[in-house]
C-alpha angles and dihedrals in degrees: 000000000000091000089072096056106109131211115236094257093056094068108099110243093193106035095164089067091070109077093197091058092049091050093048092045089057089052094054097041110128096020103054128035108214117217101164139002132206139175125229136180094035092312096308095109121056119201122197115196117197141084133314109238092195133029111293090246093056092044091053092049092048098051106030097089092041092053093046091052086060094046098261138108120212122237119194116207141158122213132170092351092306128113115234127198110191125196108204126179111269112251117254116266110256121242126252116299120247106216091180087075091055091047093048092051091045090052092049091048092050089055094046094047090047088055091050093047092047093049092051092047095052115115113264090242092063111120118202117186104176144017092254090054090049091054091047092050093048093048093046094049100035093130089069088067097054098090093050095044094046093048096046095043089046091056094045094043095050089046091057092039088058090056092044097051095048092044090053089048088060091047095248123158099245134167129226114263118287110212115206117217118209106179096172090065106077092183095069111353090215144064091216130255137284139191124213118229106199100182128065121259108255096205143012088246091060089046091052097045095048092045098051097038094075100052093043093048092047092049091053086065099034097053097060090041091055090045092052091045091052092050090053097039120117117226113225137180113249114218120212111262094014112156098240138128112240119207102211110220127237117221096260090052091051093049092049091049091051092048096046103034105018127227119340123224119247110278094018124114141167119271106229116247125188096265094045092049092048092049092048090053089046090057092047096048091047090052092052090050090052093060104124095232140102115337096326115124090263090051090055091050095045095048091047090054101041106023114202090353086071088088091075091052092045096050092044090052091045092051091048090049091050091052091050091048093051100037106030115019125006088199088084093060092088091053091049091050092049092049091050091049092051092046125265094235124067120238115243128254120248091254097043096167109058108093121229095236134241096285093058091042089057092047089049090054088052089053089055090051089050090053091059092044093052105036122098114196091200104028102178132030121193130208 
Protein backbone atom coordinates (compact mmCIF):
# COMPACT_ATOMS: atom_id res chain seq x y z
CA UNK A 1 0.00 0.00 0.00
CA UNK A 2 1.89 3.02 -1.23
CA UNK A 3 -0.29 5.32 0.87
CA UNK A 4 1.46 4.04 4.00
CA UNK A 5 4.96 4.90 2.89
CA UNK A 6 6.09 7.82 5.06
CA UNK A 7 8.43 10.64 4.32
CA UNK A 8 11.31 10.98 6.72
CA UNK A 9 9.78 13.93 8.56
CA UNK A 10 6.59 12.00 9.33
CA UNK A 11 8.31 9.60 11.71
CA UNK A 12 7.68 10.78 15.24
CA UNK A 13 10.98 11.73 16.94
CA UNK A 14 9.36 11.87 20.39
CA UNK A 15 6.77 9.14 20.39
CA UNK A 16 6.30 9.10 24.21
CA UNK A 17 4.78 12.59 24.01
CA UNK A 18 1.68 11.19 22.29
CA UNK A 19 -0.54 9.53 24.90
CA UNK A 20 -2.49 7.61 22.26
CA UNK A 21 0.69 5.98 21.02
CA UNK A 22 1.76 5.03 24.54
CA UNK A 23 -1.65 3.50 25.24
CA UNK A 24 -1.68 1.52 22.01
CA UNK A 25 1.91 0.38 22.54
CA UNK A 26 0.88 -1.07 25.89
CA UNK A 27 -1.94 -2.92 24.11
CA UNK A 28 0.38 -4.55 21.58
CA UNK A 29 3.19 -5.35 23.97
CA UNK A 30 4.12 -9.01 23.72
CA UNK A 31 2.60 -9.56 20.28
CA UNK A 32 4.24 -6.83 18.18
CA UNK A 33 7.79 -5.45 18.46
CA UNK A 34 7.69 -1.74 17.59
CA UNK A 35 10.64 -0.31 15.66
CA UNK A 36 9.16 2.95 14.41
CA UNK A 37 5.94 4.92 14.67
CA UNK A 38 4.35 7.46 12.37
CA UNK A 39 1.15 9.46 12.07
CA UNK A 40 -0.97 9.72 8.94
CA UNK A 41 -4.17 11.49 7.93
CA UNK A 42 -3.46 14.57 10.06
CA UNK A 43 -2.60 12.49 13.06
CA UNK A 44 -5.79 10.42 13.02
CA UNK A 45 -4.09 7.20 11.87
CA UNK A 46 -1.17 5.70 13.81
CA UNK A 47 1.16 3.29 12.03
CA UNK A 48 3.49 0.99 13.96
CA UNK A 49 6.30 -0.56 11.91
CA UNK A 50 8.07 -3.56 13.38
CA UNK A 51 7.72 -7.33 13.64
CA UNK A 52 4.82 -9.61 14.49
CA UNK A 53 5.78 -11.76 17.48
CA UNK A 54 2.86 -14.14 16.86
CA UNK A 55 0.99 -15.16 13.72
CA UNK A 56 -1.00 -12.23 12.27
CA UNK A 57 -4.23 -14.05 13.06
CA UNK A 58 -3.37 -14.38 16.76
CA UNK A 59 -2.13 -10.79 16.90
CA UNK A 60 -5.40 -9.55 15.42
CA UNK A 61 -7.45 -11.58 17.88
CA UNK A 62 -5.37 -10.34 20.81
CA UNK A 63 -5.59 -6.61 20.10
CA UNK A 64 -8.94 -6.05 18.37
CA UNK A 65 -11.02 -5.52 21.52
CA UNK A 66 -8.29 -3.42 23.13
CA UNK A 67 -8.08 -1.11 20.10
CA UNK A 68 -11.85 -0.78 19.83
CA UNK A 69 -12.06 0.23 23.49
CA UNK A 70 -9.81 3.17 22.57
CA UNK A 71 -11.82 4.07 19.44
CA UNK A 72 -9.55 2.38 16.88
CA UNK A 73 -9.64 -0.68 14.64
CA UNK A 74 -6.41 -2.57 13.82
CA UNK A 75 -5.23 -3.11 10.27
CA UNK A 76 -2.51 -5.67 9.62
CA UNK A 77 -0.33 -5.08 6.57
CA UNK A 78 3.09 -6.00 5.18
CA UNK A 79 5.06 -3.62 2.99
CA UNK A 80 8.61 -3.68 1.74
CA UNK A 81 9.48 -6.64 3.96
CA UNK A 82 8.25 -4.82 7.07
CA UNK A 83 5.25 -5.66 9.22
CA UNK A 84 2.83 -2.80 9.76
CA UNK A 85 0.18 -2.55 12.45
CA UNK A 86 -2.14 0.36 11.71
CA UNK A 87 -4.54 1.93 14.21
CA UNK A 88 -7.34 3.61 12.26
CA UNK A 89 -10.34 5.45 13.76
CA UNK A 90 -13.26 3.07 14.29
CA UNK A 91 -16.11 3.70 11.83
CA UNK A 92 -19.22 5.38 13.16
CA UNK A 93 -22.03 3.09 14.25
CA UNK A 94 -24.78 3.06 11.63
CA UNK A 95 -28.25 4.30 12.47
CA UNK A 96 -31.34 2.18 12.93
CA UNK A 97 -32.39 0.15 9.92
CA UNK A 98 -35.63 0.99 8.12
CA UNK A 99 -37.11 -2.32 6.98
CA UNK A 100 -40.09 -0.54 5.39
CA UNK A 101 -37.74 0.50 2.58
CA UNK A 102 -36.78 -3.11 1.93
CA UNK A 103 -40.44 -4.15 1.98
CA UNK A 104 -41.45 -1.32 -0.34
CA UNK A 105 -38.75 -2.20 -2.86
CA UNK A 106 -39.64 -5.89 -2.61
CA UNK A 107 -43.29 -5.06 -3.31
CA UNK A 108 -42.36 -2.92 -6.31
CA UNK A 109 -40.07 -5.68 -7.62
CA UNK A 110 -42.81 -8.29 -7.25
CA UNK A 111 -45.06 -6.10 -9.40
CA UNK A 112 -42.36 -5.43 -12.02
CA UNK A 113 -41.34 -9.09 -12.32
CA UNK A 114 -45.00 -10.10 -12.55
CA UNK A 115 -45.34 -7.68 -15.46
CA UNK A 116 -42.26 -9.15 -17.13
CA UNK A 117 -43.42 -12.72 -16.60
CA UNK A 118 -46.91 -11.94 -17.87
CA UNK A 119 -45.58 -10.21 -20.99
CA UNK A 120 -43.37 -13.18 -21.85
CA UNK A 121 -46.20 -15.68 -21.25
CA UNK A 122 -48.71 -13.94 -23.54
CA UNK A 123 -49.74 -15.97 -26.61
CA UNK A 124 -47.73 -15.09 -29.74
CA UNK A 125 -50.94 -13.97 -31.44
CA UNK A 126 -51.51 -11.20 -28.88
CA UNK A 127 -51.61 -7.78 -30.60
CA UNK A 128 -50.89 -4.69 -28.49
CA UNK A 129 -51.38 -1.35 -30.17
CA UNK A 130 -50.75 1.17 -27.37
CA UNK A 131 -49.23 1.60 -23.94
CA UNK A 132 -52.67 1.75 -22.32
CA UNK A 133 -53.58 -1.53 -23.98
CA UNK A 134 -50.30 -3.08 -22.80
CA UNK A 135 -51.08 -2.10 -19.19
CA UNK A 136 -54.61 -3.48 -19.49
CA UNK A 137 -53.37 -6.80 -20.90
CA UNK A 138 -50.70 -7.17 -18.20
CA UNK A 139 -53.13 -6.39 -15.38
CA UNK A 140 -55.82 -8.70 -16.75
CA UNK A 141 -53.43 -11.65 -17.23
CA UNK A 142 -51.16 -11.11 -14.21
CA UNK A 143 -51.51 -14.71 -13.06
CA UNK A 144 -49.49 -15.80 -16.09
CA UNK A 145 -46.48 -14.01 -14.58
CA UNK A 146 -46.54 -15.75 -11.20
CA UNK A 147 -44.24 -18.72 -12.10
CA UNK A 148 -41.56 -16.47 -13.60
CA UNK A 149 -41.69 -13.89 -10.79
CA UNK A 150 -41.65 -16.52 -8.05
CA UNK A 151 -38.76 -18.43 -9.61
CA UNK A 152 -36.59 -15.38 -10.35
CA UNK A 153 -37.22 -13.70 -7.00
CA UNK A 154 -36.56 -17.03 -5.30
CA UNK A 155 -33.13 -17.25 -6.93
CA UNK A 156 -32.26 -13.62 -6.16
CA UNK A 157 -33.66 -13.75 -2.63
CA UNK A 158 -31.83 -16.93 -1.63
CA UNK A 159 -28.62 -15.50 -3.17
CA UNK A 160 -28.81 -12.41 -0.95
CA UNK A 161 -29.97 -14.47 2.03
CA UNK A 162 -26.78 -16.52 1.70
CA UNK A 163 -24.71 -13.34 2.00
CA UNK A 164 -26.86 -12.08 4.89
CA UNK A 165 -26.68 -15.24 7.01
CA UNK A 166 -22.90 -15.63 6.69
CA UNK A 167 -22.30 -11.90 7.28
CA UNK A 168 -24.34 -12.08 10.48
CA UNK A 169 -22.39 -15.18 11.49
CA UNK A 170 -19.23 -13.06 11.35
CA UNK A 171 -20.88 -10.29 13.36
CA UNK A 172 -20.98 -7.81 10.49
CA UNK A 173 -23.39 -4.90 10.40
CA UNK A 174 -25.49 -5.90 7.38
CA UNK A 175 -28.79 -4.73 5.97
CA UNK A 176 -31.71 -6.78 4.76
CA UNK A 177 -31.78 -7.30 0.95
CA UNK A 178 -32.73 -4.37 -1.25
CA UNK A 179 -34.55 -5.58 -4.38
CA UNK A 180 -34.28 -3.30 -7.39
CA UNK A 181 -37.38 -3.00 -9.60
CA UNK A 182 -36.88 -2.25 -13.30
CA UNK A 183 -40.36 -2.15 -14.86
CA UNK A 184 -39.24 -0.89 -18.27
CA UNK A 185 -37.33 -4.15 -18.83
CA UNK A 186 -39.95 -6.75 -19.74
CA UNK A 187 -37.33 -9.51 -19.89
CA UNK A 188 -36.64 -9.52 -16.14
CA UNK A 189 -38.48 -6.66 -14.44
CA UNK A 190 -35.58 -6.24 -12.04
CA UNK A 191 -31.91 -5.32 -11.82
CA UNK A 192 -31.37 -7.87 -9.06
CA UNK A 193 -30.91 -7.37 -5.33
CA UNK A 194 -28.13 -6.19 -3.01
CA UNK A 195 -27.34 -6.10 0.67
CA UNK A 196 -25.35 -3.34 2.34
CA UNK A 197 -22.48 -4.36 4.62
CA UNK A 198 -21.77 -1.35 6.81
CA UNK A 199 -18.83 -2.68 8.82
CA UNK A 200 -15.37 -3.64 7.54
CA UNK A 201 -14.41 -7.26 6.95
CA UNK A 202 -12.12 -8.37 9.76
CA UNK A 203 -10.35 -11.11 7.79
CA UNK A 204 -9.90 -12.48 4.30
CA UNK A 205 -11.70 -15.64 5.45
CA UNK A 206 -14.79 -13.61 6.32
CA UNK A 207 -14.48 -11.83 2.98
CA UNK A 208 -14.30 -15.14 1.15
CA UNK A 209 -17.15 -16.82 3.02
CA UNK A 210 -19.55 -13.89 2.62
CA UNK A 211 -18.62 -13.48 -1.04
CA UNK A 212 -19.10 -17.09 -2.09
CA UNK A 213 -22.19 -17.80 0.02
CA UNK A 214 -24.50 -15.83 -2.28
CA UNK A 215 -23.64 -17.47 -5.63
CA UNK A 216 -23.66 -20.98 -4.14
CA UNK A 217 -27.00 -20.42 -2.37
CA UNK A 218 -28.57 -18.93 -5.49
CA UNK A 219 -27.37 -21.82 -7.64
CA UNK A 220 -28.95 -24.32 -5.24
CA UNK A 221 -32.28 -22.77 -6.29
CA UNK A 222 -31.44 -22.01 -9.94
CA UNK A 223 -30.29 -25.52 -10.88
CA UNK A 224 -33.59 -27.32 -10.13
CA UNK A 225 -35.54 -24.46 -11.71
CA UNK A 226 -33.56 -24.83 -14.94
CA UNK A 227 -33.94 -28.61 -14.79
CA UNK A 228 -37.72 -28.36 -14.35
CA UNK A 229 -37.93 -25.76 -17.10
CA UNK A 230 -35.99 -28.02 -19.48
CA UNK A 231 -38.27 -30.97 -18.73
CA UNK A 232 -41.33 -28.85 -19.60
CA UNK A 233 -39.81 -27.01 -22.57
CA UNK A 234 -41.25 -27.46 -26.04
CA UNK A 235 -38.75 -28.03 -28.86
CA UNK A 236 -39.49 -25.96 -31.99
CA UNK A 237 -37.95 -25.50 -35.42
CA UNK A 238 -36.38 -22.07 -35.90
CA UNK A 239 -36.91 -20.64 -39.37
CA UNK A 240 -34.28 -18.39 -40.91
CA UNK A 241 -35.21 -14.74 -40.47
CA UNK A 242 -37.87 -15.46 -37.86
CA UNK A 243 -38.53 -12.48 -35.60
CA UNK A 244 -37.59 -14.14 -32.30
CA UNK A 245 -35.34 -13.44 -29.33
CA UNK A 246 -32.73 -16.14 -28.85
CA UNK A 247 -31.37 -16.76 -25.34
CA UNK A 248 -27.83 -17.92 -26.04
CA UNK A 249 -26.91 -20.76 -23.73
CA UNK A 250 -23.97 -20.87 -21.30
CA UNK A 251 -22.04 -24.12 -21.07
CA UNK A 252 -23.75 -25.36 -17.91
CA UNK A 253 -27.16 -24.78 -19.49
CA UNK A 254 -26.10 -26.73 -22.60
CA UNK A 255 -24.81 -29.63 -20.53
CA UNK A 256 -28.00 -29.79 -18.48
CA UNK A 257 -30.11 -29.70 -21.65
CA UNK A 258 -28.09 -32.54 -23.15
CA UNK A 259 -28.40 -34.61 -19.97
CA UNK A 260 -32.13 -34.01 -19.48
CA UNK A 261 -33.45 -33.84 -23.05
CA UNK A 262 -30.72 -35.41 -25.14
CA UNK A 263 -29.26 -34.05 -28.42
CA UNK A 264 -31.25 -31.51 -30.41
CA UNK A 265 -31.63 -31.68 -34.15
CA UNK A 266 -30.02 -28.97 -36.26
CA UNK A 267 -32.24 -25.89 -36.38
CA UNK A 268 -34.29 -26.95 -33.36
CA UNK A 269 -34.34 -25.09 -30.05
CA UNK A 270 -36.26 -24.88 -26.80
CA UNK A 271 -39.20 -22.54 -26.57
CA UNK A 272 -38.67 -20.54 -23.40
CA UNK A 273 -41.17 -21.14 -20.61
CA UNK A 274 -41.38 -19.09 -17.37
CA UNK A 275 -39.22 -21.43 -15.29
CA UNK A 276 -36.59 -21.85 -17.99
CA UNK A 277 -36.38 -18.10 -18.53
CA UNK A 278 -36.07 -17.42 -14.80
CA UNK A 279 -33.36 -20.07 -14.43
CA UNK A 280 -31.47 -18.70 -17.45
CA UNK A 281 -31.48 -15.21 -15.91
CA UNK A 282 -30.44 -16.73 -12.58
CA UNK A 283 -27.39 -18.27 -14.28
CA UNK A 284 -26.56 -15.01 -16.03
CA UNK A 285 -26.88 -12.81 -12.93
CA UNK A 286 -24.78 -15.28 -10.92
CA UNK A 287 -22.07 -15.13 -13.60
CA UNK A 288 -21.97 -11.33 -13.50
CA UNK A 289 -21.66 -11.43 -9.71
CA UNK A 290 -18.71 -13.82 -10.01
CA UNK A 291 -16.64 -11.34 -12.02
CA UNK A 292 -13.39 -11.01 -10.01
CA UNK A 293 -13.51 -7.21 -9.87
CA UNK A 294 -14.40 -4.42 -7.47
CA UNK A 295 -16.77 -5.40 -4.64
CA UNK A 296 -18.78 -7.91 -6.63
CA UNK A 297 -18.95 -11.40 -5.14
CA UNK A 298 -16.10 -12.48 -7.41
CA UNK A 299 -14.07 -9.50 -6.23
CA UNK A 300 -14.54 -10.61 -2.60
CA UNK A 301 -13.45 -14.13 -3.49
CA UNK A 302 -10.49 -13.07 -5.61
CA UNK A 303 -9.11 -10.62 -3.04
CA UNK A 304 -9.51 -13.19 -0.25
CA UNK A 305 -7.50 -15.69 -2.30
CA UNK A 306 -4.74 -13.43 -3.67
CA UNK A 307 -4.54 -10.46 -1.31
CA UNK A 308 -2.94 -7.37 -2.83
CA UNK A 309 -2.02 -9.41 -5.93
CA UNK A 310 -5.74 -9.39 -6.69
CA UNK A 311 -5.20 -6.11 -8.55
CA UNK A 312 -3.63 -7.97 -11.47
CA UNK A 313 -6.62 -10.33 -11.69
CA UNK A 314 -9.07 -7.44 -11.37
CA UNK A 315 -7.52 -5.28 -14.09
CA UNK A 316 -7.15 -8.26 -16.43
CA UNK A 317 -10.83 -9.13 -15.94
CA UNK A 318 -11.83 -5.50 -16.38
CA UNK A 319 -9.85 -5.24 -19.63
CA UNK A 320 -11.38 -8.48 -20.93
CA UNK A 321 -14.86 -7.21 -20.03
CA UNK A 322 -14.21 -3.94 -21.85
CA UNK A 323 -13.14 -5.82 -24.97
CA UNK A 324 -16.30 -7.95 -24.84
CA UNK A 325 -18.44 -4.83 -24.34
CA UNK A 326 -16.88 -3.03 -27.29
CA UNK A 327 -16.46 -5.93 -29.70
CA UNK A 328 -19.27 -8.38 -28.86
CA UNK A 329 -22.15 -6.86 -26.92
CA UNK A 330 -22.53 -3.14 -26.07
CA UNK A 331 -25.00 -4.15 -23.37
CA UNK A 332 -22.03 -4.77 -21.08
CA UNK A 333 -20.87 -1.14 -21.33
CA UNK A 334 -23.09 -0.08 -18.42
CA UNK A 335 -21.61 -2.82 -16.21
CA UNK A 336 -18.06 -1.76 -17.15
CA UNK A 337 -18.84 1.88 -16.33
CA UNK A 338 -20.38 0.92 -12.96
CA UNK A 339 -17.38 -1.25 -12.04
CA UNK A 340 -14.99 1.56 -12.94
CA UNK A 341 -17.05 4.02 -10.85
CA UNK A 342 -17.00 1.69 -7.83
CA UNK A 343 -13.27 1.03 -8.25
CA UNK A 344 -11.75 -1.90 -10.11
CA UNK A 345 -9.62 -3.05 -7.17
CA UNK A 346 -11.07 -4.46 -3.94
CA UNK A 347 -10.27 -2.79 -0.58
CA UNK A 348 -8.34 -4.96 1.89
CA UNK A 349 -9.67 -6.65 5.00
CA UNK A 350 -8.53 -5.50 8.43
CA UNK A 351 -6.34 -8.59 8.84
CA UNK A 352 -4.88 -8.61 5.37
CA UNK A 353 -2.16 -11.16 6.12
CA UNK A 354 -3.81 -14.37 7.35
CA UNK A 355 -4.37 -16.67 4.33
CA UNK A 356 -7.73 -18.32 3.71
CA UNK A 357 -6.36 -21.88 3.66
CA UNK A 358 -6.27 -24.62 1.05
CA UNK A 359 -9.93 -25.58 1.35
CA UNK A 360 -11.13 -22.09 0.50
CA UNK A 361 -8.53 -21.79 -2.25
CA UNK A 362 -10.00 -24.91 -3.86
CA UNK A 363 -13.53 -23.57 -3.47
CA UNK A 364 -12.40 -20.27 -4.98
CA UNK A 365 -11.02 -22.12 -8.00
CA UNK A 366 -14.43 -23.79 -8.35
CA UNK A 367 -16.07 -20.34 -8.31
CA UNK A 368 -13.82 -19.29 -11.21
CA UNK A 369 -14.82 -22.43 -13.12
CA UNK A 370 -18.48 -21.64 -12.42
CA UNK A 371 -18.02 -18.16 -13.86
CA UNK A 372 -16.91 -19.60 -17.20
CA UNK A 373 -19.70 -22.21 -17.12
CA UNK A 374 -22.38 -19.58 -16.49
CA UNK A 375 -21.26 -16.53 -18.49
CA UNK A 376 -22.62 -15.75 -21.92
CA UNK A 377 -20.56 -13.19 -23.89
CA UNK A 378 -23.54 -12.42 -26.16
CA UNK A 379 -26.60 -13.18 -24.00
CA UNK A 380 -29.46 -12.27 -26.34
CA UNK A 381 -29.75 -12.36 -30.12
CA UNK A 382 -32.62 -10.66 -31.89
CA UNK A 383 -34.26 -11.46 -35.21
